[in-house]
N, C-alpha and C positions, 0 to 999 in steps of 0.2 A: 698450219693449214688455214687458208683464207676462207672465211664463211660469208655467205650472202648477207647483204644489209637487211635491216628490218623491213624496209619498204619492198625490197626484192622478194623477201619471204612472203609478204602479203600478196604481191602480184602473182607469184608462182602458185600460191595456194588457191587463188581465185581461178587462175588458168587451169589448174588441175580439176577444179570443180566444173569448169566449163567443158572440159573434155568428157566428163560424165554426162553433163546436161548442156549440150551445145545450143539448144533452143531456149535457154534461160535468158531471155532478153534483158530483164531488169538487172541481172548480175553482170552481163557483159557491158551494159551501159555504165554501171557503177565502176567497173574496171577501167573503162575508157576515161571516165572523169578523173579517177585516181591517177592514171598515167599522164593525163594532161597537166594536172596540178603538180605531179611529181617530176615534170621535166622530161618526159619520154614521149614526145609527139609522134615519132615514127612508129613506135610500138602501138600507140593509141590508134593511129591511122590503119594499121593492119587489122585491128579488131573491128574498126568501123567497116572495113571492106568485108570482113567475115560476116558481120551482122547484116550488111546490105545484100550479100550474095544469098543468104538464106531467106531474107524477107525484104524485098525492095519497097520503096515508098515509105521510108521511116524518116520523118522530118527531123526527129531528134538526132538520129545517126548522121544525117547530112550536115546538120549544124555543127556537131562535134568534129566531123571529118574536115569541114571547112576551117574550123579553128586550128586543128592539127596542121593543116597545110600552111596556114598563116605562120605558125610557129616554126615550121620547117623552111620558110622562105620560098614557098611554091605558090605564087599568085594564080597561075593557070589552074592548078589543082583546086585551090580555094574557090575560084570562080565556077569550076565544074560542079563542085559539091553544092555551092549556093544555088546553082540553077536547078539542082535536084531537090533542094530543101524548101523550107517555107519562105514566104515573103516577109519583110520586116513587120508588116501589119499583123502577121500571125503571132508575134510576140516572142519568137524563139531566138532570132538573131544569131549571134556567134557565141553567146555565153554558155557556160556549162548549165544545163537545164535545171530549173527550179522545181518545186513540188508540182505534181500534176493536179489538174482539177479533180474534184470529187466525182467519181462516176455515178451515174444514175443507175441503180441496180435493176436488172431485169429478172425474169423468173429464174434464170440459171444462176445469176450472180448473187441472189439473195442469201444463199448458204454461206458464201464467203464473207459477206457483210456481217451476217449474224455470228460468224465464228470469231470476229474481232470486236464485236460490240461490247461495251462495258469492260474492256481490257481482259476478256476471258481467254484470249490466246489466238494465235493464227490458225485458221481453218486448215492450212496446208500441212500441218504437222500430222504425222502418222502415229497415233497413239494406240497401243494395243496391250494385251496381256500375254506375254510369251508362254508357250507351253514347254519349251526346252528348259532343262534344268542342268545343274552343275554335273550331275551324274552322266549327262550326255557329252560332256567335255572330256575327251580321252586324255589320260595322263595328267600332267600339270599339277601334281600333288601339292607342291609348295605354294602355287598360286591359290589353290582351293583352301589350303590351311590359313593363308593370310586373309582371305576373304571371310573365312569362318571367324577368326579372331576379331577382325575389324567391324564386322556388321552382323553376320548371321547369328552368332551366339548371343549377343545382346538382344537381337530381335526376338529370339525364341524364349528368352528368360526375362519377362517384364519385371518381375519382382526383384531379381538381382540387379537389373538395369536401374531400377529406381533406388535401390539400396546404395549403389555406388555412384549415383548422380550421373549416370550415362544416358545421353540422348542419342537419337538417330540423325540429328542434324550434322551437317558437315559434308565433306566430300572425300573422294578417293580417286587418285590418278593412276590409271593404267598406262604404262609406257613400255616401249620396246620397239624392235624392228618391225617394218611393215609386213603384213600378210601372216601374222602369227596368232590371230584369233582374238584380238582385244574386243572387237565389236560382238563377236559370238559369246565371249565370256560375259560381257555386259548384259546381253539378252538373257543368258542363262541365270545370271544373278537375279534379275528381275523375276524370272520364272520361279526360281527357288524361293523368293520372298512372297510370291503370289500377288504382286502389285503391278500397277500400270508401268509401261515402258515408254518414255518420251524421248525419241532420238532427235538430236539437233545437229545439223551440219552447217558449214559456212554459208551455203546458199540459202538456208532458212533465215539467216540473220541479216546478211548484207543487203543494202538497198542503195540505189543510186541517189536518192533524194536525201538532202541534209537532214539529219535528225531521225530519219525513219529506222536506221539500223539500231539505234539505242531503244526506240520504241518496240522494235521486234524482240530485242532481248527481254524487255519487260513483259511483253505479251507471252513469250515462251515460258517464263517463270510463272506467270499467272495461270496459264493453261495447266502446267504441272502441279501447281498448288491446288487447283480445282479438282484434279484427278488423284490427289494424295489419298493414301500412301502411294508413292510413285518413285521410280528411278528416273531422274533426268540425266540423259546421256549426252554429253557434249563431245562430239567427235572432232578430231583435229584441233584440240584445244590451243595449240600453238598458233593457229591461224586466227581463231576468234579472240584469244587472250594473249596476243603477241606482246613481247617486252616493249613497254612504252618508251624506254630510252632509245630504242632503235627506230621509232616511228617519227616521221617529220610532220605528217599531216594531222590535223585535229580529229578527222573523222574516225579513224580506227582507235585513237586515244580515248575518245568518248565512249566507244563500244566497250573497251576494257574497263573504264571507270563505271559504266552502267552494270557490267557483269559483276564487279566487286560489290556494288551496292545491293544487287539482287542476292548474291551469295550470303551477305551478312543478314539480310532480312530484318524486319522490325516486328516487334510484338509477337514473337513466335510464329511469324508467317511461314517459316520453312520447316515447321514441325512435320514429321513424317514425309519429308522430301529429302531423298538421298541423292546427292549430285555425284555423278560419275563422269570423269573425263578420260580421254584417250589421246595420246600423242606419240609420234615417233621422235620428237625433239623436245624433251622436257627442259633443255637448256634455253629454249626460245620462249618459254612460257613466262609471263610477267611475274616477277618475284612476289608481288603482293598477292597473287592468286595462290601461293604456296603457304601462306601464313595460317596460323591456327584458326579453325572454324571454317576454312575454305577447303582447298585441296591439300590438306596438311598430311595426308597419308598416301604413300606411293606403293605400287605393286609392279614389279618388273615382269613383263610377259615375254619370255625368251622363246627361241625356236622350239618346236615341240620335242619333248623327250622321247625315248624309245617307245613306251606304250602309246603315247599320243601319235607318233609317226605310224605305228602299226594300225591304229584305229582310223587315222585319216586315209591311209592307203586302202584299207578294207572298205571304208565307206565310199571312196571314189570309184572303186571297182564294182560296187554293188549294182545290180540291174544291168550289167554288161556281160556279154559272153566271154567267159574266161576258162582256161584249162591249164593245169599243171603249174600253178604259181606258188612260189614260196616267198613270203613277204620278209622273212627274217634277214636274208642277205641285203635286201633293199634298205631295211631299217638301219642296218649296220653301216651302210655306205652313204647315208643322207643326214649326218649328224647336225650340220648347220643349215639344213634346208628349212625354209618356212613352210607353214601349212599350205599357202598358195603355191609354193614351188612343187610340193608333193602332188597337189591336184593337177598342176600343169604336166607333171611327169606322166601321170596316168592318162591324161588327155592326149599327150603326144604318142604314147604307146597305142592308144585306141586308133589314132590316125594311121599308124603303121599297119595295124591289123585290118582297118577298113580298106586301105589301099590294096592289100593282098586279097581281101574279099571281093573287091571290084574286079580284079584281074581273074580271080577264080570263078566268079559268077555265083558264089555261095558264101555263107557266113564262115569266116575264119576267126576263131576266138583269140582273145588276147592271151599271150603266153609269156613265160619268163623271158624268152628271146626278145619279144617286143619291148618289155620293160627295161631289159638290160641295154637294148639299143637306144632307147630314149634317154636312159641314164648317161650313156656315153656322150650324147649330143648336148645335154643340158647341164646346168650347174646351179648352185645356190645364188639367189639374187640379193642377199643381204650383206655381202662382205664389204661393200662400200659403206653401208651404214655402220657396220661394226668398226671399220677403220675410223670413221668420223667420231663415233661415240667413244672410242678408246682415246682419241686425242682430247676430246672435251673432258673426259673423266680425269685424264692426267693433269689437266690444267685447272680443274675445279677444286674448290675447298669444301664442296658438299659431299663428303665421304659417306654420309648416311644414305644418300640416294644412290650413289654410284657403286657402292661396295658390292652388291650382288652382281652387277655387270662385270666388274673387274674380276671377281671370282670365276665367272663363267668364261671370260676371255682367257684367263690363265689355264682353265681346264681343257678348253677345246682347241686353242691355238698357241698355247704355251707363251702367252704374253705376260 
C-alpha cells in the first residue's frame, strides 16, 4: 500500500486543522508558504483564494497569490493579485513574507503580550484542571491498568518511587484509530492525578514566520513547567513530531528538533511534567521521539469494548426522550465501532424520531426501531484505518508496539 509522503502528511494535517478553525489566518498563511516552497503553487493559490474570500484586503495573501501565479506561468493572474496587493514601497513584494513588525499593544492586546513575556508560554493555551476521572471512562480496563502501572501507582507511592529510583519524567503515547477517546482519556488521567492539563494542537505550534514555530514549542513547555505538576498533552503527535526523514523543508525539521530538546529538559526542568501524546499514526512519528526518556511507553486505545459501548450509548441517549430501548443488541452489533461512531448512531436515530415528531406535531421518543434503522444505514468508520495499520504492522519490526493491535485484529476480523 502506497502511503503519503512526509510533506503531504504535514499539508493534510494543517488542512484538517483549518477545517476545524477556518478563520485561523496565521495557520493558513503558514500552509500557503509551505506549499509554495514545496512546489505546489496551484494548491497554494486555492488557499490564497479561500483566505481572500473570508477576509479581503490582505496584502500578504495577495503577494503570495501573485507568487503562486508566477510559478504557474499565469502572468495575467499575477498582475491581478499584484493590483490587489501592496506596492513595492510597502516592502512585501513577491517574496514569502518575513517576520511581522512588533505590534503596539492596546488595552485588549496587553493580556496576550503578558502571556508570552519572559517565555512563560502562549496566552492562547487553554490550561485547566479537569474534573473528569478514569472512573468516568466506561470500560477500557486494559488501558486503565496500563496507565495505573506506568504513572498512577508511582505517583501515589512517593516512598516506593524514591526507593526504586522512579521519576515522573518522561512520556506516554496513546495511539489507535480515530474517535476512540484518546483525548478524553488524557483529560481523565490529568483529573485522576489532580494536576493541570495543558492541551496542545498543531495550530497552537505552527506559525508562518520562520523560527516562530520553534519558539512556540518552547513557550508551550515553559507554560506547562510553570503550571507543574501538569500533564502536557500533544494531540496529533505525528503532525507536530513528523518523521524528519520524510520532510524536505527545514521548517518542520526544526520544530521536531526543538520538541526533542524540550522533552529532554535540562537541570530537572521537566520534573513533575508528564508528557502525553496522541496519534492515529505512530509509524509517522519521528523515531527519536520514541527513545527512552521521551515517548518511550505506548498504550493502544482500541475501539470501545462492550461495557464501554454500553456506557457511550447510554450517555448519548441521556436527556433525550426515549422509550422501550434495549442497548444489549446494539452493543453486540457494534464491535468495531468507535466512540464517535456510536454517538453518531444515536444522533441519527434522534433525527428519525424528530422527523416523526414534526409530522405528528408532538414529541415522539427515540425507540428501538429508530436505533435499528440508523444502524442499518450507518457503519463503522475505522475499517480503512485498520487496513492501513495491519499493513504497517506486517511490515514493521517493532513487534513490541504493534503486538496488541495484531491480537485485536485476529480476534475481531480473523486476520
